[in-house]
C-alpha positions, -999 to 999 in steps of 0.1 A, spaced: 0 0 0 30 23 6 56 34 -19 87 28 2 115 36 -22 109 74 -18 116 102 5 91 112 32 92 140 58 97 123 91 100 153 115 114 187 121 151 192 130 142 206 164 123 173 172 156 155 177 178 182 192 181 167 227 167 132 225 157 104 201 123 104 184 102 73 176 80 76 145 63 51 123 66 59 86 50 36 59 46 9 86 83 10 96 89 18 133 120 40 132 140 60 158 156 92 147 184 109 165 216 129 161 248 108 159 284 117 155 290 153 144 253 160 149 244 140 117 209 126 115 207 88 120 177 65 117 175 28 127 148 3 135 131 13 168 137 -21 184 163 -31 210 178 -65 199 180 -75 236 144 -75 248 125 -56 221 121 -23 240 117 8 219 151 25 215 133 58 212 126 56 249 164 58 255 189 86 251 219 97 230 254 96 245 286 103 226 267 100 193 254 66 201 219 54 210 215 40 245 185 18 253 165 31 282 157 -4 295 190 -22 301 216 2 287 225 -15 254 245 9 233 239 10 195 259 29 168 245 48 139 250 18 116 226 -3 136 253 -24 152 253 -31 190 285 -16 205 283 -26 242 261 -33 272 271 -31 308 288 -63 320 275 -83 290 290 -98 258 271 -85 228 295 -91 198 271 -116 183 240 -94 184 224 -89 149 224 -55 134 192 -34 133 179 -22 100 194 12 91 175 38 71 187 65 48 180 99 64 189 134 55 183 169 68 173 194 41 149 223 35 141 226 72 129 189 75 143 155 84 136 131 55 136 93 55 137 66 28 118 37 44 126 13 16 159 -1 2 187 21 15 208 12 -15 183 29 -37 182 62 -17 192 91 -38 192 127 -25 187 140 -60 151 125 -58 142 149 -30 114 173 -42 125 207 -56 113 234 -33 117 268 -49 108 286 -17 132 268 7 162 288 19 153 316 -5 156 352 8 124 364 -11 103 337 6 90 330 41 76 298 55 56 288 86 38 256 93 29 228 117 22 191 121 -10 171 126 -14 134 133 -46 123 114 -63 90 117 -72 83 81 -58 67 50 -32 91 36 -49 89 2 -80 105 16 -59 135 24 -45 135 -12 -81 134 -24 -90 163 -1 -62 185 -13 -66 178 -50 -102 188 -50 -108 221 -32 -146 222 -39 -150 213 -2 -137 248 8 -172 262 2 -186 240 29 -159 229 53 -141 263 54 -170 286 48 -158 312 74 -122 315 61 -113 305 25 -146 292 12 -170 310 -12 -199 298 -33 -182 308 -65 -158 279 -61 -186 255 -70 -193 274 -102 -157 273 -115 -151 237 -126 -115 225 -122 -93 212 -151 -70 182 -145 -39 171 -165 -12 145 -159 25 148 -167 42 116 -158 41 113 -120 28 149 -117 -9 156 -115 -22 192 -118 -57 204 -110 -64 241 -118 -93 263 -110 -96 300 -118 -123 323 -103 -128 358 -117 -143 390 -105 -154 380 -69 -150 394 -35 -122 377 -16 -131 355 14 -119 365 49 -85 348 49 -76 365 16 -90 399 27 -65 397 56 -37 388 33 -45 417 10 -45 442 39 -12 429 51 3 435 17 -11 471 17 -38 463 -10 -75 471 -9 -95 442 4 -130 455 -6 -127 454 -43 -133 425 -68 -105 400 -72 -95 372 -95 -86 340 -76 -66 309 -85 -60 274 -71 -33 252 -88 -30 219 -70 1 198 -77 4 162 -67 39 148 -68 47 111 -58 49 96 -34 23 117 -15 32 154 -16 6 181 -26 17 217 -31 -10 243 -40 -4 276 -57 -31 300 -43 -37 337 -44 -59 366 -53 -52 397 -75 -72 428 -80 -95 420 -109 -85 430 -144 -47 428 -139 -41 393 -152 -51 371 -122 -24 344 -117 -1 364 -140 -8 398 -124 22 419 -113 34 414 -78 21 448 -66 -14 439 -75 -17 405 -58 -10 382 -29 1 347 -36 16 318 -18 22 280 -19 3 258 5 28 231 14 15 196 22 39 167 30 18 136 38 38 108 54 18 75 58 20 59 92 -4 29 90 -31 20 66 -55 43 85 -32 70 98 -6 95 86 16 124 96 5 157 80 32 184 77 14 215 66 25 251 60 25 281 37 53 296 18 48 332 7 68 358 -13 52 389 0 60 406 34 85 379 39 103 398 67 71 401 87 71 375 115 38 387 129 22 379 96 38 345 95 23 337 130 -11 351 118 -11 329 87 1 298 107 -28 303 132 -53 307 104 -40 277 85 -41 256 117 -78 264 122 -85 256 86 -67 222 87 -83 213 120 -117 215 102 -103 191 76 -90 168 103 -124 162 118 -141 156 84 -114 131 72 -113 111 104 -151 107 104 -149 99 67 -124 71 74 -146 56 101 -176 56 78 -156 38 51 -144 12 76 -180 6 88 -192 2 52 -166 -18 33 -192 -29 8 -201 6 -3 -185 19 -35 -175 55 -34 -188 76 -63 -165 96 -86 -175 129 -102 -157 153 -125 -145 173 -95 -127 142 -82 -104 139 -113 -73 152 -94 -76 127 -67 -84 98 -91 -54 106 -113 -31 109 -82 -43 75 -70 -35 61 -104 1 74 -101 4 58 -67 -10 25 -79 13 24 -109 44 32 -88 34 5 -62 31 -20 -90 65 -11 -103 81 -13 -69 66 -47 -62 84 -61 -93 118 -48 -82 144 -75 -76 181 -71 -71 185 -81 -108 159 -57 -122 171 -29 -100 205 -31 -116 189 -21 -149 165 5 -135 192 21 -113 226 13 -130 246 36 -109 234 22 -76 250 -8 -59 225 -34 -48 233 -54 -16 
């Protein structure tokens, strides 16, 4: 069900500053910590002695110490020592590829020999002086693909987010979906409307009138394995909408990294990157607070949706034209899952000729 040979956001760098962190990604129980020279390490969250979670231990001299009986494990997953015990024959724990980049800790839960940093997503806003970013994390009890569906069809904004970003005109502007390889794009453009409350606030913060007609856009991008980034914004009507000059609009990217945990739960790293008023920390906090409230509304709906689906396994969900973005995204996921299931050491040599298979 999970594409494992891919990069997923596991946590924020500050989550492992002082102690290890246990987190399940794609069904893999992993402990993250900082080893030698402060480098990120990730190994199986299982003590080979008695099966205790290593994440309940601590880090000492760059090694992971089990909090149950003091077993010491190195970053390579090999047991180093244990008080008054001989541990040379202990089996190694599984080690995962992990990297710190773009303000996140990333993990490759699949074959470590296939991990390639060049396959990390390209984030134009990360570490860029003209952009600012703020976000948060939710743990959501639903299939990660339900969140992909949610983000690739923003029709629900009219109803779930009626007091912030929703407006009836969204229903009247049908989206258009296209597929480019593993990339799915759903676009919706709304012309000559009054901005909803969230965007009125953004206009004011960028010193633009908030009581005039605007053109609005939503461009949802799904990129495998489970990332959705949404270009959103409003511009004073008649100035080109999405292509309007910077002084006539407010625009940003809604950032969504969805990391599956189990078949019915996931970690949802959300945020917004903006290229206006980027040096305004008060605005960053204001947007983060507003986004948090919006996504909390999604959380309740998605978790109840998941329970309904589990209670009615015989019911077939219906697909309409507004669902095209989610449907196409699931097709990409299914295709990549099928490809991954056929990978063997021999076929991998041909698919990834520069990667050594062990």
